[in-house]
N, C-alpha and C positions, 0 to 999 in steps of 0.2 A: 141388673140380670143375674140371677143365679147360677154361676157356671158349675158349681157342684152338682147341681140337678141335671145338667146337661151330660156331665161325665159319667153319671151313674147308668147311662146305658151300657157302659162296658161290663156291668155286673149283671145285667138282665139275660136271660135265657134266649138264645138265638132258636130260630124256627125248628130248627133240625133236631133240636132238643139234645145236642152233644154237650152243653155245658154254656157257660157265659160267652158273650162275644169277646171278652177278653182272652179266655181259653180257645175260641174259635180262632183268632188272630194268632196266638202263640203256636197252634197246631199248624198254620200257614206258614209261620217262622221255620218249623221244622223242616216242611216240604222244601222251602226257600234252600235252607242248608243243605238238605240231602241232594237237591239238584245241583247247587252250586259245587259241593264238593266232589260229587261223581264227575261233574263236567270238568274239574280241574284236574283230577288224575287223567283225564284223557287229554286234556289241552298241554298238560306238563310233558306227558310221554311223547305225544307226537310232536308238539314244539320244539322238544330238547332234539329229537332226532332230526327235524326237518332244518332247524337251526344250525346244526352240527354239520350235516350234509353240504349246507350251503357255503361252507368255509373250506370244504375239501379241493384237492386240485383237479377233481374230475369234471369236466365243463358239463357234460350231459347231465350229471347228478345236480349240479349247481342250477342247471335251467329248469329242471323237473321242480326242484324245490321252490324255485322264484314263481314257476307257473301255479304251483299249488297256493303259495302265497297270494298271488294277485287275484286268483278266482274267488276265494274266501274273503279277502280284505274288500273286495270291492262290490260285495253285493250286501245290502242292507240286512241287518240281522232278522228283522220281522218277516222278510221275504225268505230267508233261509229256513225260518222256523215253519213256515207254511209249507216250503219244499219238504221237509224232514217229514211233516206230519200228513200231508194229503198226497204227495208225489212219490217219495221214495217206496212207501209199500208197494205202490202199483207197478214199480220197476223191478221188484225183487221176484225170485221165483214165487209162484201163485201159493204154495203152502205156507212159505215163510210169511208173505205179503198178507195172508188171510189170517195167519197166527197173530201178526201184529196188530190188525185192525179189529179183531176179535176180543183183545185184551179188556179186561174190565178195567174202569176207571179206578184210580187215577193213573194207573200204569200205563195206559194207552197214551196218554199225554206224557207222562213223566219220561219215557225211554226215548221219544223223538226230541224232546225238551233237552235231555242231557246231552245225546249225541250233538243237536244243532249248538250248543252253547259250548261243548268240548272242542269241535271243529273250528267254530268260529274264533274262539280264545286262542287255538292252537297256533295260528298266524301271528298273533301279536306276541305269543311266548317265543316263537320261533325268531322273531325279528330282534328280541331282547337278547336270546342266546346268541345269535349271529353278532350282534353289535359287542356283546360280552367278550367272546372269544378274539373278535378283531381288535379288541381294545387293548390286548395283552401283547407285550413286546415280542417280535418276531423270534428273537433267540430262544423262547420258551420251547417252541416246537423244535427248534434244531438241537437244542439241549437234550431233549428227551429221544429224539432219534440218535444223537450221538453216544448216549448211554445203552444203546443197545435195543432200546424199546421199538415196538412195531409203531406204525402210524395210529392203529387202534388204540393200542396201550398207551400212548403218548396223550392222545385225547382223553382217556379214560383217568388216568393218575397224574397228568400234569396240567392240561389244559382246562377241562370242563370243571374240575374242584376250583380253581381260581375263577372262571369265568362265573360260575353261579355264585360265589361270594360277592362278585362285582354287581350283578343284576339283581340280588336279593330285594332292594328297595323297590325298583319297578315291577317286580313281581308281586310284590304286595299290593301294589295299586291294580295289577291284573287281576288278581284274586277278588280284591273289592268289587271291581267291574263285573266280575262273574255274579257275585251275589246280587248286585243291582239289575244287571241284565236279564237275571231270572224272572223279573217281573214280565217280561214279554210272553213268558210261557202261558200267562192268563188269557192270551190270543186262542191258545189251542185247547183251552179248557183245564188247564192245571190250577188248581185251587191253592196256589202258594199264598205269601203275605199279601201281595199287592190283590190277588183275584179275591181273597177273602175280605180284605177292607172295602173292595167293590161291592161284595155280595152283602156285607153289613150295612153299607150304604143304601143299597135298593130295599133291603128288609126294614131299616129302622129310619130311613129317611133323615139321618144324621151324616151329612157328607163330611162336615168339619170334624167331627170326633173320630169319625172312621179313618180317614186319612192322616189325620194330626198322630193318632195312635200308631198308624203304620210307619209314619214318618220317625216317630222317637224310636220304634223297635229297631228300624232300619240304622239309626244313628248309633244305637248303644251297640247293636251288632257288629257294626264296622269299626267303631272304637276299641271294641275288645280284640277285633283281627288286628288293628294297627298296634295295640300293646303287646300283643303276643309276638307279632314279626318284628317289632323293634327289639324285643328280648333275643329273639333269635340271632338277629343281625349283629347285636353285639357278642353274641357267643361265638359266631364262625367269623367275625371279622379278622382279618389279616392286617396288622398295622402297616400302613404305607401303601398297600396295595391298590387302593382306589386312587391314591393320589398318583402313583406311578403310571397307572393305567389311563388316566386322564390327560397325563402329560404328554405333548408333542413327541412322536417317535422319530428317530432318524430315518430319513427316507422318504417320510410323509409329507 
C-alpha cells in the first residue's frame, strides 16, 4: 500500500477554499490555543483567589470557596459547556443575552467555550493553590505577621510566591489539560483542532489521516508547552523549598 499517496490529502484544497487541509488544521490549532490561553487566564485568576481564600481563618469564606469548588468539580465538562452555550444567555438580561446569541461565528461559540473552560479549570487550580499554601511550614505566616505585615501582605509577599513555585509542575499539567479539554468545544460549534479534523474526515473520508494529523499536532504542541514550563520551573526554583514543603510538619 502506498501510504505517501494517502498522506497527500493534507496538501489537497479543502472545500471551503481557504487552503490545504494542513493549513485548515493549523488554523484549528490557532483557535485551540486562543481558547486555551484565554481560559487559562480566567482559571489562574479565579483559581488563585479561591484557593487562597480557602486557607484563611474566615470560616464563611472557606465554606463559600468549598461550595464553588464542589459545584463546578462535580458537573461533567460537556454538561457545563452546554449550560454556558444554551442556558446562560437565557438567564442574562434580555439585551445582553440577545447580544451573545447574535454574535457571528466563531465568536458565538468561542466566548462560552472560554468561560466554561476557565471556570471548570479554576476549581482545579484552586485545589493546587490551597495544597501549595498548606504545604508551607506554619511559621511562614507567623513570621510575616511578626515583621509587621498585614494578613494580606503576608499572603502577597511571603506565602503565595513560595506556594506558586511549589505548584508550578502540577499547574503545567493543568494547562495541558486545558489545551486537550478545548476539544469539547466542538460540541457547540467551535472549529478548533479536533472540530476541523472531524470536518476534514467528513469532507475527504480519510478518518485515519485526519485524526492522526490532529494527534501529532496535539503531541507537538504539548511537548513545546512542557519544555517551556520545565525551563520556567528551573528559573524560579528555590533550592530545598519543595523538599521542605513535602516533609512532615510538626503537629501534623
